[in-house]
C-alpha positions in Angstrom: 38.6 -31.9 22.1 35.6 -32.6 19.9 32.6 -30.4 19.2 29.9 -31.1 21.6 26.1 -30.6 21.2 23.5 -30.8 23.9 19.7 -30.6 24.1 17.0 -31.1 26.7 13.9 -33.3 26.3 10.7 -33.0 28.2 8.5 -35.7 29.6 6.0 -36.6 26.8 3.6 -38.4 29.2 4.9 -41.8 28.0 8.7 -41.4 28.0 9.9 -39.5 31.1 13.2 -38.3 29.6 15.2 -36.1 32.0 14.1 -32.5 32.4 17.2 -31.6 34.5 20.0 -33.0 32.4 20.7 -32.6 28.6 21.5 -35.3 26.2 25.1 -34.9 25.2 26.2 -35.6 21.5 29.8 -35.9 20.6 29.8 -36.1 16.7 32.8 -38.1 15.3 34.5 -38.0 18.7 35.8 -41.6 18.2 36.2 -41.4 14.4 38.7 -44.2 13.5 38.6 -45.5 17.1 35.1 -47.0 17.2 36.5 -50.4 18.0 38.2 -49.0 21.0 35.0 -47.5 22.5 34.6 -50.0 25.3 38.3 -49.6 26.4 37.9 -45.8 26.4 34.7 -46.0 28.4 36.4 -48.4 30.9 39.4 -46.0 31.3 36.9 -43.3 32.3 35.0 -45.5 34.8 32.0 -46.2 32.6 31.6 -50.0 32.7 29.1 -52.9 32.5 29.7 -52.4 28.8 28.3 -54.3 25.9 28.4 -54.3 22.1 25.3 -54.8 19.9 22.6 -52.8 18.3 19.9 -50.5 19.7 16.3 -51.8 20.2 13.8 -50.9 17.5 11.2 -49.8 20.2 11.2 -46.9 22.6 12.8 -47.7 25.9 14.8 -46.0 28.6 16.8 -46.8 31.8 15.3 -45.2 34.9 18.2 -46.1 37.2 21.3 -45.3 35.1 22.8 -42.9 32.6 24.0 -44.5 29.4 26.8 -43.8 26.9 26.5 -45.1 23.4 29.3 -45.1 20.8 28.8 -46.1 17.2 31.5 -48.7 16.5 30.4 -49.5 12.9 27.8 -48.4 10.3 25.1 -45.8 10.4 21.7 -45.5 12.0 18.8 -43.1 12.6 18.0 -43.1 16.3 15.0 -41.3 17.8 15.9 -39.8 21.2 13.1 -38.8 23.6 10.1 -40.8 22.5 7.8 -40.5 19.5 7.9 -36.7 19.6 11.6 -36.6 20.2 14.6 -35.8 18.1 16.0 -38.0 15.3 19.8 -38.2 15.2 21.8 -39.5 12.2 24.6 -41.5 13.8 27.7 -42.9 12.1 31.0 -44.5 13.2 32.7 -42.6 15.9 29.6 -40.7 17.1 28.9 -40.8 20.9 25.7 -40.0 22.6 25.2 -39.8 26.4 21.7 -40.3 27.6 20.7 -39.1 31.1 18.6 -41.6 33.1 15.0 -41.7 31.8 15.9 -40.7 28.2 14.0 -42.7 25.6 15.8 -44.1 22.6 14.8 -46.2 19.6 16.6 -47.3 16.4 14.5 -46.2 13.4 16.7 -47.8 10.8 20.4 -48.7 10.3 22.9 -50.1 7.9 23.4 -53.9 8.1 26.7 -53.6 9.8 25.5 -51.1 12.5 27.0 -51.8 16.0 27.2 -49.7 19.1 29.1 -50.0 22.4 27.2 -49.1 25.5 28.4 -48.4 29.1 27.2 -46.9 32.4 28.9 -44.8 35.1 30.7 -46.9 37.7 29.5 -50.0 35.8 26.0 -49.5 37.1 23.5 -52.4 36.5 20.7 -50.9 34.4 17.1 -51.7 34.0 15.1 -51.4 30.7 11.7 -49.7 30.8 9.4 -49.5 27.8 6.9 -46.9 26.7 3.9 -48.9 28.0 3.8 -46.9 31.2 4.6 -49.8 33.6 5.7 -48.5 36.9 5.9 -45.0 35.6 5.7 -43.3 39.1 8.5 -45.6 40.4 10.6 -44.8 37.3 10.1 -41.1 37.8 11.4 -41.4 41.4 14.3 -43.6 40.3 15.4 -41.0 37.7 15.7 -38.4 40.5 17.9 -40.6 42.5 20.6 -41.4 39.9 23.8 -39.6 40.9 25.8 -37.5 38.5 28.8 -39.4 37.1 32.3 -38.5 38.3 33.8 -38.9 34.9 33.0 -38.0 31.3 32.9 -41.3 29.4 35.4 -40.0 26.8 37.5 -37.3 28.6 37.5 -38.3 32.2 37.7 -35.5 34.8 38.1 -32.8 32.1 35.2 -33.7 30.0 32.3 -31.4 28.8 29.7 -33.7 30.3 30.8 -32.8 33.8 30.6 -29.1 33.0 27.2 -29.3 31.3 25.6 -31.6 33.9 27.2 -29.7 36.9 25.6 -26.5 35.8 22.1 -27.9 36.0 21.7 -27.3 39.7 20.8 -31.0 40.3 
């Protein structure tokens, strides 16, 4: 199994993030298999997938967790809002964002492409950092259930262990 990193992000007053669940980062977990990311997500019950880029503005999903796998290229992505953490991502890297976690593409190579997916194929919303419906979003985040499967490793994945131990 790949090395896994995790970190928590606090609400910055604009982007809620998720104080109860850490962001999970799987560096190079799909190295050489980036083009198979959607299939791997689907095998582990993460669906409603897509393949594209990442918006160049801060946004989050208040009603769904999101897995992002770099299929091609490189990018600098800011996680957690303008005071958040910058990640240097390259082909094969996977990031799992708990509901409410802000993300924005700072820059990328011309060929940058990611695959995204959601537990149980959840339909997701897209909220921006302009504060619209913030109180509703905060309530939505609390209601998002924990996934039953890690997006890469199914029932044996580190995400389940890391998120289970949060007491949520």
